[in-house]
C-alpha positions as CSV (number, residue, x, y, z in Angstrom):
1,M,-21.9,-10.0,11.9
2,L,-20.8,-13.7,11.6
3,T,-23.7,-15.6,10.0
4,H,-22.0,-18.9,9.2
5,L,-19.1,-20.8,10.5
6,Q,-17.7,-24.1,9.1
7,I,-14.8,-26.0,10.7
8,R,-13.2,-29.2,9.4
9,D,-10.4,-31.3,10.8
10,F,-9.3,-28.7,13.3
11,A,-7.8,-30.1,16.6
12,I,-10.4,-32.7,17.7
13,I,-13.2,-31.3,15.5
14,D,-13.9,-33.3,12.5
15,A,-16.8,-31.3,10.9
16,I,-19.0,-28.6,12.4
17,E,-21.3,-26.0,10.8
18,L,-23.0,-23.2,12.6
19,E,-25.7,-20.8,11.5
20,L,-25.4,-17.8,13.8
21,R,-27.7,-14.9,14.5
22,P,-27.6,-11.6,16.4
23,G,-27.8,-11.6,20.2
24,L,-25.9,-13.4,22.9
25,T,-25.0,-17.0,22.0
26,V,-23.6,-18.9,25.0
27,L,-21.5,-22.1,24.6
28,T,-21.3,-24.5,27.6
29,G,-20.1,-28.0,28.2
30,E,-17.9,-30.1,30.4
31,T,-14.4,-29.1,31.1
32,G,-12.2,-30.4,28.2
33,A,-15.1,-30.8,25.8
34,G,-13.6,-28.3,23.4
35,K,-15.4,-25.0,24.0
36,S,-12.2,-22.9,23.7
37,I,-11.3,-24.8,20.5
38,L,-14.1,-22.8,18.8
39,V,-12.5,-19.6,20.0
40,D,-9.1,-20.8,18.7
41,A,-10.8,-21.5,15.3
42,L,-12.1,-17.9,15.2
43,Q,-8.7,-16.6,16.1
44,L,-7.3,-18.5,13.2
45,L,-10.0,-17.1,11.0
46,A,-9.0,-13.6,12.1
47,G,-5.4,-14.1,11.0
48,G,-3.8,-15.7,14.1
49,R,-0.8,-17.9,13.8
50,A,-1.2,-21.6,13.1
51,G,1.1,-24.6,12.7
52,A,0.7,-28.2,11.8
53,E,-0.4,-29.0,15.3
54,V,-3.9,-27.6,14.6
55,V,-4.6,-30.2,12.0
56,R,-6.7,-33.1,13.2
57,H,-4.6,-36.3,13.5
58,G,-4.7,-38.3,10.3
59,S,-6.0,-35.4,8.2
60,E,-4.3,-33.6,5.3
61,R,-5.4,-30.1,6.3
62,A,-7.7,-28.1,8.6
63,E,-10.2,-25.7,7.0
64,I,-12.1,-22.9,8.7
65,S,-14.6,-20.8,6.8
66,G,-16.7,-17.9,8.0
67,T,-19.4,-15.8,6.3
68,F,-19.9,-12.2,7.5
69,D,-23.0,-10.1,6.7
70,L,-21.8,-6.7,5.5
71,A,-25.2,-5.0,5.7
72,Q,-24.2,-3.3,9.0
73,A,-20.5,-3.4,8.5
74,P,-18.5,-0.3,9.4
75,R,-17.5,2.0,6.6
76,E,-13.9,1.3,7.5
77,L,-14.3,-2.3,6.4
78,K,-16.0,-1.5,3.1
79,Q,-13.4,1.1,2.3
80,W,-10.6,-1.4,3.2
81,L,-12.2,-4.1,0.9
82,E,-12.3,-1.6,-2.0
83,E,-8.6,-0.7,-1.4
84,Q,-7.6,-4.3,-1.5
85,S,-9.7,-4.9,-4.7
86,V,-11.7,-7.7,-2.9
87,S,-14.9,-8.2,-4.9
88,G,-18.1,-9.2,-3.2
89,G,-21.6,-8.2,-2.5
90,E,-23.5,-8.3,0.8
91,D,-21.4,-11.0,2.3
92,L,-17.7,-11.5,3.0
93,I,-16.4,-15.1,3.1
94,I,-13.1,-15.7,4.9
95,R,-11.4,-19.0,4.5
96,R,-8.3,-20.3,6.2
97,V,-6.5,-23.6,5.2
98,V,-3.7,-25.1,7.2
99,S,-1.9,-28.1,5.7
100,A,-0.4,-30.9,7.7
101,D,3.1,-29.6,6.8
102,G,2.3,-26.3,8.6
103,R,1.8,-24.2,5.5
104,S,-1.2,-21.8,5.6
105,R,-3.3,-20.1,3.0
106,A,-6.0,-17.4,3.4
107,Y,-8.8,-16.4,1.1
108,L,-11.3,-13.4,1.0
109,N,-14.3,-14.1,-1.2
110,G,-12.3,-16.9,-2.9
111,Q,-9.4,-14.5,-3.6
112,S,-6.0,-15.7,-2.2
113,V,-4.5,-13.0,0.1
114,P,-1.4,-12.7,2.3
115,L,-1.9,-13.5,6.0
116,Q,-1.3,-9.9,6.9
117,L,-4.3,-8.8,4.9
118,L,-6.4,-11.5,6.6
119,R,-5.2,-10.2,9.9
120,E,-6.2,-6.6,9.0
121,A,-9.7,-7.8,8.0
122,G,-10.0,-9.9,11.2
123,N,-9.1,-6.9,13.4
124,I,-12.1,-5.1,11.9
125,L,-14.6,-8.0,12.0
126,I,-13.8,-10.0,15.2
127,D,-13.0,-8.8,18.7
128,I,-11.8,-11.7,20.9
129,H,-11.5,-11.3,24.7
130,G,-9.7,-14.2,26.6
131,Q,-10.0,-15.3,30.2
132,H,-6.5,-14.1,30.9
133,E,-6.8,-10.8,29.2
134,F,-6.4,-8.9,32.5
135,Q,-2.7,-9.9,32.2
136,S,-2.3,-7.7,29.1
137,L,-4.0,-4.8,30.9
138,M,-0.8,-4.5,33.0
139,R,1.0,-3.3,29.9
140,S,1.1,0.4,29.2
141,A,0.8,-0.2,25.4
142,A,-2.4,-2.3,25.9
143,Q,-3.9,0.4,28.1
144,R,-3.1,3.0,25.4
145,E,-4.7,0.9,22.7
146,L,-7.8,0.3,24.8
147,L,-8.1,4.1,25.5
148,D,-7.6,5.0,21.8
149,G,-10.1,2.3,20.7
150,Y,-12.7,3.5,23.2
151,G,-12.4,7.0,21.8
152,R,-12.2,6.0,18.2
153,Q,-8.9,7.8,17.7
154,E,-7.7,5.7,14.8
155,S,-7.5,8.6,12.4
156,L,-5.7,10.9,14.7
157,T,-3.2,8.2,15.9
158,A,-2.5,7.4,12.3
159,Q,-1.7,11.1,11.6
160,V,0.6,11.3,14.6
161,G,2.3,8.1,13.4
162,I,2.9,9.7,9.9
163,A,4.2,12.9,11.5
164,H,6.6,10.9,13.6
165,R,7.9,9.0,10.5
166,V,8.5,12.4,8.7
167,W,10.3,13.8,11.7
168,L,12.4,10.7,12.1
169,E,13.5,10.6,8.4
170,L,14.5,14.3,8.6
171,L,16.4,13.6,11.8
172,N,18.4,10.8,10.3
173,R,19.2,12.9,7.3
174,T,20.3,15.8,9.5
175,L,22.5,13.5,11.6
176,E,24.1,12.1,8.5
177,L,24.9,15.6,7.1
178,E,26.3,16.7,10.5
179,T,28.6,13.6,10.6
180,K,29.9,14.5,7.2
181,A,30.4,18.1,8.2
182,R,32.8,17.1,11.0
183,D,35.6,16.1,8.6
184,R,34.3,18.5,5.9
185,D,37.4,20.8,5.8
186,A,39.9,18.1,5.3
187,K,37.8,16.4,2.6
188,L,37.2,19.8,0.9
189,D,41.0,20.3,0.5
190,M,41.5,16.9,-0.9
191,L,38.6,17.2,-3.3
192,R,39.7,20.6,-4.5
193,Y,43.2,19.3,-5.2
194,Q,41.9,16.3,-7.1
195,V,39.4,18.3,-9.2
196,H,42.2,20.9,-9.9
197,E,44.5,18.2,-11.2
198,L,41.8,16.7,-13.4
199,N,40.7,20.1,-14.7
200,A,44.3,21.0,-15.5
201,L,44.6,17.9,-17.6
202,Q,41.7,19.0,-19.7
203,L,41.0,15.5,-20.8
204,K,38.2,15.2,-23.4
205,E,35.8,12.3,-24.0
206,G,37.4,9.7,-26.3
207,E,40.8,11.3,-26.2
208,V,42.5,8.4,-24.6
209,A,41.4,6.0,-27.3
210,S,42.5,8.5,-30.0
211,L,45.9,8.9,-28.4
212,L,46.5,5.2,-28.1
213,E,45.6,4.8,-31.8
214,E,48.0,7.6,-32.7
215,R,50.8,6.1,-30.6
216,S,50.4,2.8,-32.4
217,R,50.6,4.5,-35.8
218,L,53.6,6.7,-34.9
219,T,55.5,3.7,-33.4
220,N,55.1,1.7,-36.6
221,R,55.2,4.5,-39.2
222,G,58.3,3.0,-40.9
223,R,56.6,-0.3,-41.6
224,L,53.4,1.6,-42.6
225,A,55.3,3.8,-45.1
226,D,57.1,0.9,-46.7
227,G,53.9,-1.1,-47.0
228,A,52.0,1.9,-48.5
229,Q,54.9,2.5,-51.1
230,T,55.0,-1.1,-52.1
231,A,51.2,-1.2,-52.6
232,L,51.3,2.1,-54.6
233,Q,54.0,0.7,-56.9
234,Q,52.1,-2.5,-57.6
235,L,48.8,-0.7,-58.2
236,Y,49.8,2.4,-60.1
237,E,53.4,3.8,-60.3
238,N,55.1,0.8,-62.0
239,E,54.3,1.7,-65.6
240,E,55.1,-1.7,-67.1
241,G,53.9,-4.1,-64.4
242,S,51.3,-2.1,-62.4
243,A,47.7,-3.3,-62.0
244,H,46.5,0.0,-63.6
245,A,48.7,-0.6,-66.7
246,G,47.4,-4.1,-67.1
247,V,43.8,-3.1,-66.7
248,S,44.2,-0.2,-69.2
249,R,45.6,-2.7,-71.8
250,A,42.7,-5.1,-71.2
251,L,40.2,-2.2,-71.6
252,Q,41.7,-1.2,-75.0
253,A,41.5,-4.7,-76.3
254,L,37.9,-5.2,-75.2
255,K,36.7,-2.0,-76.7
256,G,38.2,-3.0,-80.1
257,L,36.5,-6.4,-79.9
258,A,33.1,-5.2,-78.6
259,S,32.2,-4.1,-82.1
260,V,32.9,-7.5,-83.5
261,D,31.0,-9.4,-80.7
262,P,28.3,-7.4,-78.8
263,R,28.4,-9.9,-76.0
264,L,31.7,-8.4,-74.9
265,A,30.2,-4.9,-74.6
266,S,28.7,-5.8,-71.1
267,V,32.2,-6.5,-69.8
268,V,33.7,-3.1,-70.8
269,P,32.0,-1.1,-68.0
270,L,33.2,-3.5,-65.4
271,V,36.8,-3.1,-66.5
272,E,36.4,0.6,-66.7
273,E,35.1,0.6,-63.1
274,A,38.1,-1.5,-62.0
275,S,40.5,1.1,-63.6
276,I,38.7,3.9,-61.7
277,Q,38.9,2.0,-58.4
278,I,42.6,1.4,-58.8
279,R,43.3,5.1,-59.5
280,E,41.2,6.1,-56.3
281,A,43.1,3.6,-54.2
282,A,46.4,4.9,-55.5
283,R,45.4,8.5,-54.7
284,E,44.4,7.5,-51.1
285,L,47.8,5.7,-50.7
286,E,49.6,8.8,-51.8
287,H,47.8,10.9,-49.2
288,Y,48.5,8.3,-46.5
289,R,52.2,8.2,-47.3
290,E,52.4,12.0,-47.1
291,S,50.6,12.0,-43.7
292,L,53.3,9.7,-42.3
293,D,56.1,12.1,-43.3
294,I,55.7,14.3,-40.2
295,D,57.9,15.7,-37.4
296,S,59.1,13.0,-35.1
297,A,58.5,15.4,-32.2
298,R,54.8,14.5,-32.3
299,Q,55.6,11.0,-31.0
300,D,57.2,12.5,-28.0
301,E,54.2,14.7,-27.4
302,V,51.8,11.8,-27.6
303,E,53.9,9.7,-25.2
304,R,54.1,12.6,-22.6
305,R,50.3,13.1,-22.8
306,L,49.5,9.4,-22.3
307,S,52.0,9.2,-19.5
308,A,50.3,12.1,-17.7
309,I,46.9,10.5,-18.2
310,E,48.1,7.1,-16.9
311,E,49.7,8.6,-13.8
312,L,46.5,10.5,-12.9
313,A,44.5,7.3,-13.5
314,R,46.6,5.4,-11.1
315,K,46.3,8.1,-8.4
316,N,42.5,8.0,-8.8
317,R,42.4,4.2,-8.9
318,V,40.6,4.1,-12.2
319,T,41.4,3.2,-15.8
320,P,42.5,6.0,-18.1
321,A,39.2,5.7,-20.0
322,E,37.3,6.3,-16.8
323,L,39.1,9.5,-15.9
324,V,36.5,11.8,-17.5
325,E,33.7,10.1,-15.5
326,R,35.8,10.4,-12.4
327,A,36.3,14.1,-12.9
328,T,32.6,14.6,-13.3
329,Q,32.0,12.6,-10.1
330,L,34.5,14.5,-8.0
331,A,33.2,17.8,-9.2
332,A,29.7,16.9,-8.1
333,E,31.0,15.8,-4.7
334,L,32.9,19.0,-4.3
335,E,29.8,21.1,-5.2
336,A,27.6,19.1,-2.8
337,L,30.2,19.5,0.0
338,E,30.6,23.2,-0.6
339,R,26.9,23.8,-0.3
340,A,26.5,21.3,2.6
341,D,26.3,24.2,5.1
342,L,23.3,25.6,3.2
343,D,21.7,22.2,2.9
344,L,22.2,21.5,6.6
345,A,20.6,24.8,7.5
346,V,17.6,24.1,5.3
347,L,17.3,20.6,6.7
348,R,17.5,21.8,10.3
349,K,14.7,24.2,9.5
350,D,12.6,21.4,8.0
351,L,13.3,19.3,11.0
352,A,12.2,22.0,13.4
353,N,9.0,22.4,11.3
354,A,8.4,18.7,11.3
355,L,8.8,18.5,15.1
356,E,6.4,21.4,15.5
357,S,3.8,19.8,13.3
358,Y,4.2,16.5,15.2
359,R,3.8,18.2,18.6
360,V,0.7,20.1,17.4
361,Q,-0.9,16.8,16.3
362,A,0.3,15.0,19.4
363,Q,-1.2,17.7,21.6
364,Q,-4.5,17.3,19.8
365,L,-4.4,13.5,20.4
366,S,-3.4,14.1,24.0
367,A,-6.4,16.4,24.6
368,R,-8.7,13.8,23.1
369,R,-7.2,11.1,25.3
370,V,-7.8,13.2,28.4
371,T,-11.4,13.7,27.4
372,T,-11.8,10.0,26.4
373,G,-10.1,8.9,29.7
374,R,-12.7,10.7,31.8
375,A,-15.5,9.1,29.9
376,L,-13.9,5.6,30.1
377,A,-13.2,6.1,33.8
378,K,-16.8,7.0,34.5
379,D,-18.1,4.1,32.5
380,I,-15.8,1.6,34.1
381,T,-16.4,3.0,37.6
382,T,-20.1,2.6,37.1
383,R,-19.7,-1.0,36.1
384,M,-17.4,-1.7,39.0
385,Q,-20.3,-0.9,41.4
386,T,-22.4,-3.7,39.9
387,L,-19.5,-6.2,39.8
388,G,-19.0,-6.5,43.5
389,M,-16.7,-3.6,43.9
390,S,-19.0,-1.1,45.5
391,G,-17.3,2.2,46.2
392,G,-14.5,1.3,43.9
393,R,-13.1,3.9,41.4
394,F,-11.2,3.8,38.2
395,Q,-9.1,6.5,36.7
396,V,-7.2,7.0,33.4
397,E,-4.1,9.0,33.9
398,V,-2.7,10.8,30.8
399,A,0.7,12.2,31.6
400,Q,2.5,14.3,29.0
401,D,6.3,14.7,28.6
402,G,6.7,17.6,26.2
403,N,10.5,17.3,26.3
404,A,10.7,13.7,25.4
405,D,11.6,12.6,21.9
406,P,8.6,12.0,19.7
407,T,7.3,8.5,19.5
408,Q,4.9,7.0,16.9
409,H,2.1,6.8,19.6
410,G,2.3,10.4,20.8
411,I,3.7,12.2,23.8
412,D,1.5,10.6,26.5
413,Q,2.2,8.0,29.1
414,I,-1.1,6.2,29.8
415,E,-1.7,4.5,33.1
416,F,-4.9,2.9,34.4
417,R,-5.3,3.5,38.2
418,V,-7.9,1.8,40.4
419,T,-9.1,1.3,43.9
420,A,-11.5,-1.5,44.7
421,N,-12.5,-0.2,48.1
422,P,-13.8,3.2,49.3
423,G,-11.3,5.3,51.2
424,Q,-8.3,3.6,49.6
425,P,-6.0,5.6,47.4
426,L,-5.8,5.0,43.6
427,R,-3.0,2.7,42.6
428,A,-1.6,1.6,39.3
429,L,-3.5,-1.4,37.9
430,A,-0.3,-3.5,37.9
431,K,-0.2,-3.2,41.7
432,V,-3.7,-4.5,42.4
433,A,-3.0,-7.7,44.2
434,S,-6.4,-9.6,44.1
435,G,-6.8,-11.9,41.1
436,G,-10.5,-11.8,41.5
437,E,-10.6,-8.0,41.5
438,L,-8.3,-8.0,38.4
439,S,-10.6,-10.5,36.6
440,R,-13.7,-8.4,37.4
441,L,-12.0,-5.2,36.5
442,S,-10.8,-6.6,33.2
443,L,-14.4,-7.6,32.4
444,A,-15.6,-4.1,33.2
445,V,-13.0,-2.7,30.9
446,Q,-13.8,-5.2,28.1
447,V,-17.5,-4.6,28.3
448,S,-17.1,-0.9,28.4
449,C,-14.9,-0.9,25.3
450,A,-16.9,-3.6,23.5
451,A,-20.1,-1.6,24.0
452,R,-18.9,0.8,21.3
453,E,-17.9,-1.9,18.9
454,T,-19.9,-3.1,15.9
455,R,-17.7,-6.2,15.5
456,C,-18.6,-9.8,16.4
457,M,-17.5,-10.0,20.0
458,V,-16.2,-13.2,21.5
459,F,-15.7,-13.7,25.2
460,D,-13.8,-16.9,26.3
461,E,-14.5,-17.6,29.9
462,V,-14.0,-14.0,30.9
463,D,-16.3,-14.7,33.9
464,S,-13.6,-16.9,35.5
465,G,-13.1,-16.2,39.1
466,I,-16.5,-14.8,39.9
467,G,-19.8,-16.2,40.9
468,G,-23.2,-15.6,42.6
469,A,-24.9,-12.3,42.1
470,V,-21.8,-10.9,40.3
471,A,-22.0,-13.6,37.8
472,E,-25.6,-12.8,37.1
473,I,-24.8,-9.2,36.6
474,V,-22.0,-10.2,34.2
475,G,-24.5,-12.2,32.2
476,R,-26.9,-9.3,32.0
477,E,-24.1,-7.0,30.8
478,L,-23.2,-9.5,28.0
479,R,-26.9,-10.0,27.1
480,A,-27.2,-6.2,26.9
481,L,-24.3,-6.2,24.5
482,G,-26.0,-8.9,22.5
483,T,-29.1,-6.8,22.0
484,R,-27.0,-4.2,20.2
485,G,-25.0,-6.7,18.1
486,Q,-23.5,-10.1,18.2
487,V,-21.8,-11.7,21.2
488,L,-20.4,-15.3,21.5
489,C,-19.6,-16.3,25.1
490,V,-17.9,-19.5,26.3
491,T,-18.9,-19.8,30.0
492,H,-19.0,-22.3,32.8
493,L,-21.4,-20.3,35.0
494,P,-25.1,-21.0,34.9
495,Q,-25.9,-17.4,35.8
496,V,-24.2,-16.2,32.6
497,A,-25.5,-19.1,30.4
498,S,-29.1,-18.3,31.5
499,Q,-28.8,-14.9,29.9
500,G,-28.1,-16.1,26.4
501,H,-30.5,-15.5,23.6
502,H,-29.2,-18.8,22.0
503,H,-27.5,-21.7,23.7
504,L,-25.1,-24.2,22.2
505,R,-23.7,-27.2,24.1
506,V,-20.3,-28.6,23.3
507,T,-19.8,-32.3,23.8
508,K,-16.7,-34.5,23.4
509,L,-17.5,-37.9,21.9
510,T,-15.2,-40.9,21.7
511,D,-15.5,-44.5,20.6
512,G,-12.2,-45.6,22.2
513,R,-10.3,-45.1,19.0
514,T,-11.1,-41.6,17.9
515,T,-12.3,-38.4,19.7
516,R,-14.4,-35.6,18.2
517,T,-16.2,-32.5,19.4
518,A,-19.9,-32.0,18.6
519,L,-22.2,-29.0,19.0
520,T,-25.9,-29.2,19.8
521,E,-28.5,-26.4,19.7
522,L,-30.5,-26.6,22.9
523,T,-34.3,-26.3,23.0
524,A,-36.0,-24.6,25.9
525,Q,-36.2,-28.0,27.8
526,D,-32.6,-28.8,26.9
527,R,-31.5,-25.5,28.3
528,V,-33.2,-26.3,31.6
529,E,-31.3,-29.6,31.8
530,E,-28.0,-28.0,30.9
531,L,-28.4,-25.3,33.4
532,A,-29.5,-27.8,36.1
533,R,-26.4,-29.8,35.3
534,M,-24.2,-26.7,35.7
535,L,-26.0,-26.0,39.0
536,G,-26.2,-29.4,40.5
537,G,-23.2,-31.4,39.4
538,I,-23.2,-35.1,38.7
539,E,-26.8,-35.8,39.7
540,V,-29.5,-33.4,38.3
541,T,-32.2,-33.0,40.9
542,A,-35.7,-31.6,40.6
543,K,-34.7,-28.7,42.7
544,A,-31.9,-27.9,40.3
545,R,-34.3,-28.0,37.4
546,E,-36.7,-25.6,39.2
547,H,-33.9,-23.3,39.8
548,A,-32.8,-23.4,36.2
549,K,-36.4,-22.6,35.0
550,E,-36.5,-19.7,37.4
551,M,-33.2,-18.3,36.1
552,L,-34.4,-18.5,32.5
553,K,-37.7,-16.9,33.3
554,V,-35.9,-14.0,35.2
555,A,-33.5,-13.5,32.3
556,S,-36.4,-13.3,29.9
557,D,-38.6,-11.0,32.0
558,D,-35.9,-8.6,33.1
559,T,-34.2,-8.0,29.7
560,T,-35.4,-5.3,27.3
561,G,-34.8,-5.6,23.6
562,D,-35.1,-9.4,23.7
563,T,-34.2,-11.2,20.6
564,R,-35.9,-14.5,21.3
565,R,-38.3,-14.1,18.4
566,Q,-35.4,-14.2,16.0
567,P,-34.6,-17.6,14.3
568,R,-32.6,-19.8,16.5
569,P,-29.1,-20.8,15.4
570,S,-29.0,-24.2,13.6
571,V,-26.1,-26.5,14.2
572,S,-24.9,-29.6,12.3
573,S,-22.1,-31.8,13.5
574,K,-21.2,-34.9,11.5
575,R,-18.6,-37.6,11.6
576,R,-16.8,-38.6,8.5
């Protein structure tokens, strides 16, 4: 239930605060005073679209804040808040801010949230019915949504939607495999040939780098052998002038002198180490020189191997170093393609199972829709009798097409059919010609569906196009809804306004330079004057006042479950 509403700098509203209570609250005022602006503000609070045009001229931003009492909130909302990690206690505060540049921000209990989450919360908390809602009733999708909402089919429709997504995903995968299978034979031959070539090469990981290194060594083995021989001569083999001979002589001299001066003793180990290192280096050079003295046929073998590798790399459009990875990739493709028939058979079986699962759930939903359709038709038909369509009938037709492709909404085609006069055949709602009949029928549908809701219900001039006794009946229906919850109704009919538990008057004020909208809570006497104005026009007569008093008295006496003893809504409207 909406307990508090605050609006700042929205359209022609500068600052308004409302404290709201259960029951039917009616909002009246002159045409153009801004009654529907309040509905627009609630739509914005529920996640509706907004642009810079909603910001009051000269202001930086528009702000709308609403507080909802969660004491009687549906479990669906509390579970949703837990899933979204929105902290809070007994109240939920929704805040929407729209900047003058058109940017919008949304908050739940002070926590910034995406607009989509605000819209999800708004769908649970607020149910808004507009005066032109009968136009949407023409659409099959809207009729289906109303029927499912009336029957509380949210869980089952969600399951059908999930089953449809599973089926669709399997269908797309099956079609993809079937497309690949059409040119499978030709591709299999090509893959087998490529894999055979690569396997025949028997290329090992790192072999290309090793062969390139060996090629470089074999190509330059003459230079390498000469350089190794020269180094060996200088280090060891030249007995007179080699490094080893010089170090050996130095070592002998130092050993003889170390006994004379102990300070030279620390140098001796270093020279000994140098002698050892020179001998080790000479030994390695000898081995290296011997390794270069090989059969020249090895160079031809390396060149042939590298040539074969490079040729195969060009054919596969990869570098020689990538051939091993390419061989692994092609082998995997070949294996996948060779087992494609088996995979396709398994996938087709899964697809058939998914379709069967979908149809089972869709049939369950269809059966529920048929049962719900009967109840909704009976409810609406009953209301039609009191709304000036005596003898009229309403029917919900649920037609199944078991051979049609699955859809996310099930296998049903929903159509609302109606006749406003006895003896006339039922026709599709879209073919009902009378605007007045459509308006009243829309109201009957809205009231029937809203009667099962626990949300804050908002009706924006849904009584348009009716009057007299029918208008009074509409008012009673709305008041009855109010006794079970919370209803806000914008109306221009005194018969409806008289049924309100609470009454707010919307007034447009101007000083010639600026314009603003104000709200006033009406006392009992104020209500008489307002209803007399609505009845009488420009000049309020004593007769109009008497009529207004009588209407209020009848509404009070004839209604059970009256909420008049509840605290009246308080309103503040200030100008900055």
